[in-house]
C-alpha positions in Angstrom: 4.5 -7.5 -7.9 7.5 -6.5 -5.7 6.4 -3.2 -4.5 3.3 -4.2 -2.5 4.8 -7.4 -1.2 8.1 -6.0 0.1 7.2 -6.2 3.8 4.9 -9.2 4.0 6.3 -11.5 1.2 9.9 -10.5 0.7 10.9 -14.0 -0.5 9.5 -13.2 -4.0 11.7 -10.1 -4.2 15.1 -11.8 -3.8 17.3 -11.5 -6.9 15.6 -8.2 -7.7 16.8 -6.1 -4.8 19.4 -3.3 -5.3 21.8 -2.0 -2.7 21.1 1.7 -2.7 22.8 3.1 0.4 25.9 4.1 -1.5 24.0 6.2 -4.1 21.0 7.4 -2.0 20.7 11.2 -2.3 19.8 11.9 1.3 19.6 15.7 1.1 18.6 16.2 -2.6 17.6 19.9 -2.1 15.5 19.4 1.0 15.4 22.1 3.6 14.6 21.9 7.3 11.1 23.2 8.2 9.3 23.4 11.5 7.8 20.3 13.1 5.4 20.4 16.0 6.8 18.4 18.9 4.7 15.2 19.6 3.5 14.7 23.2 5.0 11.8 25.1 2.3 9.4 26.3 -0.3 10.2 23.6 1.6 9.8 20.3 1.7 7.0 17.8 4.6 7.1 15.3 3.8 5.6 11.8 6.6 4.6 9.4 5.5 4.6 5.8 7.5 2.4 3.5 7.1 4.4 0.4 7.4 2.8 -3.1 10.2 0.3 -3.5 13.3 1.9 -5.1 11.6 5.4 -5.1 13.3 6.5 -1.9 10.1 8.1 -0.7 9.7 6.5 2.8 8.4 8.9 5.4 7.6 9.3 9.1 4.3 10.5 10.5 3.0 10.9 14.1 -0.6 11.0 15.4 -1.7 12.5 18.7 -4.4 10.3 20.1 -5.8 13.0 22.4 -6.1 15.9 20.0 -6.5 13.6 17.0 -4.0 15.7 15.0 -1.5 14.2 12.6 1.9 15.5 11.3 3.3 13.9 8.1 6.8 13.7 6.6 8.3 14.8 9.9 11.7 13.2 9.4 12.4 15.1 6.2 11.0 18.3 7.5 13.0 18.1 10.8 16.3 17.1 9.2 16.3 18.4 5.7 16.9 14.9 4.3 15.0 11.9 3.1 14.2 8.9 5.3 15.2 6.6 2.4 14.0 3.5 0.6 11.5 1.2 2.4 11.1 2.1 6.1 10.6 -1.3 7.8 10.3 -1.0 11.6 10.7 1.2 14.6 11.8 0.7 18.2 11.8 3.2 21.1 14.7 2.6 23.5 16.1 4.9 26.2 14.5 8.0 24.8 15.6 7.3 21.2 13.4 6.3 18.3 15.3 3.8 16.0 14.1 3.4 12.4 15.3 0.6 10.1 15.3 1.5 6.4 15.8 -1.8 4.6 16.8 -1.0 1.1 18.9 2.0 2.1 20.9 -0.2 4.5 20.6 2.1 7.4 19.3 2.4 10.9 18.5 5.9 12.0 18.5 7.1 15.7 16.2 10.1 16.2 14.9 12.2 19.1 11.2 11.4 19.3 10.5 14.8 20.8 11.9 16.7 17.9 12.3 14.1 15.1 15.9 15.3 14.8 18.6 12.8 13.8 20.9 11.8 16.6 23.0 9.3 14.6 22.9 6.4 12.2 24.3 2.9 11.6 25.1 2.9 7.9 28.1 0.5 7.6 28.1 -3.3 7.8 24.4 -3.9 7.4 22.7 -5.9 4.6 19.1 -4.7 4.4 18.2 -4.3 8.1 14.8 -5.4 9.3 14.5 -4.9 13.0 16.7 -3.7 15.9 16.4 -5.2 19.4 18.3 -3.9 22.4 20.2 -6.1 24.9 21.9 -3.3 26.8 22.9 0.4 26.4 26.0 -0.8 24.4 24.6 -3.9 22.7 21.8 -4.5 20.2 21.0 -7.0 17.5 19.9 -6.1 13.9 18.1 -8.8 11.9 18.8 -8.7 8.1 17.0 -9.4 4.9 19.8 -10.6 2.6 22.3 -12.0 5.0 21.9 -15.1 7.1 23.8 -13.5 10.0 22.4 -11.2 12.7 24.4 -8.1 13.1 25.7 -7.1 16.6 25.8 -3.4 17.0 27.0 -0.8 19.6 24.2 1.8 19.8 26.4 4.3 21.6 28.9 4.4 18.8 26.5 3.6 15.9 28.7 0.8 14.7 28.6 -2.9 13.9 30.8 -4.9 16.2 30.2 -8.5 15.0 27.8 -11.0 13.7 25.9 -14.1 14.8 26.1 -17.1 12.6 22.6 -18.5 12.3 23.7 -21.6 10.3 21.3 -20.8 7.5 22.3 -21.4 3.8 22.1 -18.3 1.8 22.1 -20.1 -1.6 18.4 -19.2 -2.2 18.4 -16.1 0.0 17.2 -15.9 3.6 16.3 -13.5 6.3 15.9 -13.0 10.0 13.0 -10.8 11.0 11.2 -10.1 14.3 13.0 -10.6 17.6 11.6 -11.1 21.1 13.8 -10.8 24.2 12.9 -13.3 26.9 15.3 -13.2 29.8 18.8 -13.9 28.4 17.3 -15.6 25.3 16.4 -13.9 22.0 13.7 -15.5 19.9 14.0 -14.9 16.2 11.9 -16.0 13.2 13.7 -16.9 10.0 11.4 -15.9 7.1 12.2 -16.0 3.4 12.7 -19.5 2.1 12.9 -20.7 5.8 10.8 -22.5 8.3 12.3 -22.2 11.7 12.6 -20.2 14.9 16.0 -19.6 16.5 16.8 -19.3 20.2 20.0 -17.2 20.8 21.8 -16.9 24.1 22.5 -13.1 24.3 25.4 -13.8 26.7 27.4 -15.9 24.2 25.8 -14.7 20.9 25.3 -18.3 19.8 22.2 -20.2 18.6 21.2 -22.6 21.3 17.9 -24.0 20.0 15.7 -24.3 16.9 12.0 -24.9 16.4 10.8 -26.2 13.1 7.6 -24.4 11.9 5.4 -24.2 8.9 6.7 -22.5 5.8 7.8 -18.9 6.3 7.0 -17.7 9.8 6.1 -14.1 9.2 5.1 -12.9 12.7 5.8 -14.1 16.3 4.3 -13.1 19.6 4.7 -14.2 23.2 1.7 -14.8 25.4 1.2 -14.5 29.2 1.9 -18.2 29.7 5.3 -18.0 28.0 4.1 -19.7 24.9 5.2 -18.5 21.5 2.6 -17.9 18.8 3.8 -18.2 15.2 2.0 -17.0 12.0 3.3 -18.7 8.9 2.2 -17.5 5.4 2.7 -20.9 3.7 5.4 -19.8 1.3 3.5 -17.3 -0.8 4.1 -19.0 -4.2 4.3 -22.5 -5.6 8.0 -22.2 -6.6 9.2 -21.4 -3.1 12.3 -23.6 -2.3 11.0 -24.0 1.3 7.7 -25.4 0.0 4.2 -24.2 -0.5 1.4 -25.0 1.9 -1.6 -23.5 3.7 -0.8 -20.6 6.0 -1.1 -21.5 9.7 -1.2 -20.2 13.3 0.8 -22.3 15.6 1.7 -22.3 19.3 5.3 -23.3 20.2 6.6 -24.7 23.5 9.9 -22.9 24.1 11.0 -25.5 26.7 10.5 -28.5 24.5 11.5 -26.5 21.3 8.5 -27.9 19.4 5.1 -26.9 17.9 2.4 -28.2 20.2 -0.7 -26.8 18.4 -1.3 -25.8 14.8 -4.4 -24.4 13.1 -4.4 -24.2 9.3 -6.1 -21.5 7.2 -7.8 -22.2 3.9 -5.3 -22.5 1.1 -4.7 -19.1 -0.6 -5.3 -17.1 2.6 -3.2 -14.0 2.9 -2.4 -13.7 6.6 0.0 -11.2 8.3 0.7 -8.9 11.3 0.2 -11.1 14.3 -0.4 -8.9 17.4 -1.0 -9.5 21.1 -3.0 -7.4 23.6 -1.3 -6.0 26.7 -2.7 -8.8 29.0 -1.2 -11.4 26.7 -4.3 -13.4 26.4 -5.8 -12.3 23.0 -4.4 -12.5 19.5 -5.1 -10.3 16.5 -4.0 -10.7 12.9 -4.9 -9.7 9.4 -6.7 -12.0 7.0 -8.6 -9.6 4.8 -10.0 -7.9 7.9 -8.9 -7.8 11.5 -9.3 -11.2 13.2 -9.4 -11.7 16.9 -9.2 -14.8 19.2 -8.3 -15.9 22.7 -5.1 -17.8 23.2 -7.2 -20.6 24.5 -9.5 -21.0 21.5 -9.3 -24.3 19.7 -10.3 -23.0 16.3 -9.5 -20.0 14.1 -12.0 -17.2 13.9 -14.4 -17.3 11.0 -15.4 -13.7 10.9 -13.5 -10.4 11.1 -14.1 -8.1 14.0 -13.0 -5.2 11.9 -13.5 -4.6 8.2 -13.8 -1.6 5.9 -15.2 -2.0 2.4 -12.6 -1.3 -0.3 -9.7 -1.0 2.2 -6.4 -2.8 1.7 -5.4 -3.5 5.3 -1.6 -3.8 5.5 -0.4 -3.6 9.1 -1.8 -2.8 12.6 -1.0 -2.2 16.2 -2.9 -2.5 19.5 -2.7 0.4 22.0 -1.0 -0.8 25.2 -3.1 1.6 27.3 -6.6 0.9 26.2 -6.4 -1.9 23.5 -7.7 0.4 20.7 -6.8 -1.1 17.3 -5.1 1.0 14.6 -5.0 -0.5 11.1 -3.2 0.9 8.1 -4.7 0.9 4.6 -2.0 0.8 1.8 -4.6 1.6 -0.9 -2.8 1.0 -4.2 0.8 1.3 -2.7 1.4 4.5 -4.7 -0.9 7.2 -3.1 -1.1 8.3 0.4 -2.2 5.6 2.9 -4.8 5.8 5.6 -4.8 4.7 9.2 -8.0 3.7 10.9 -8.6 3.9 14.6 -11.1 1.5 16.3 -12.2 0.9 19.8 -11.3 -2.5 21.4 -14.8 -3.6 20.3 -14.3 -2.6 16.7 -16.1 0.7 16.6 -14.4 3.2 14.2 -13.3 6.4 16.1 -11.1 8.1 13.6 -9.2 7.9 10.3 -6.3 10.0 9.0 -4.0 10.1 6.0 -0.3 9.5 6.2 2.5 8.7 3.7 2.7 6.0 1.0 2.3 2.4 2.3 2.1 2.8 6.1 3.7 -0.4 7.5 5.1 0.1 11.0 3.9 1.6 14.3 5.6 2.7 17.5 4.0 4.1 20.7 5.6 7.1 22.3 
């Protein structure tokens, strides 16, 4: 089922994806309406994917102090749709950047007003995430192109590409990106099983780490070790193989996996997160699982679970380690975000758009 696996298991969707940016009706009769300005320092932005090929992605924000929520703020502020499948968000130099995968666009918005400041809409093939190197240089990972796009954020244009050396015969994607000094760490997801190290000074791949099948999430800990969550391939026909999902720790100096812990076969794991101190890991496996970076075994019991909820993604507050988890319900109706204390006590819940799948702190 493509719709509910678009973000977490995109490999199964290759061959079915349509390029919609050229025919997307951005305005389609929408009118600008008033949007309350979010408060800097207390706001959590939530990007809701919407339904695949329905063009009903949306943007919400939640004020953690007053516990108020505003929904569909991008459309209301700009009089146009956000597009088809909102994938990720990044706040950089006072601008909120939103990648919208199936509409082939990256929007730049003012977080204080949700007004559009510009967009990168040419030269991208289903963008996944944007990572900034400087004010005039950023990278955009892509879902249906083995290359990573190099963009100039100030001119909203693609200036080049990084050849990752991946074969696109079966489809491939680059996903999350972590900047560490002058190196960029990238996980290659669909039909792949490796991590790339890219020198941001030369835009060249300088190292590779072989992982389990389909690394879906990566995080860097306080000791400079890279944690990699692999989903095992998702289906028995995956060209990269099919195996048990795993959580692994990689040594970036030796370019190798130094520790691997396997989940039971058939586990559905996603959304690896790290606390601010860099010493605790969180991920989804039915419920929210938590562990120390020094644990030798995987946790057996969830620290957070809600009966009947379909947990889809989550974030950890950098200020107080509160945990926010999205519930995608049936992927067609409005989703829910749950707010928990760092100890797993529920503090709030609020409705947002369809399929809430990305968070960004403001």
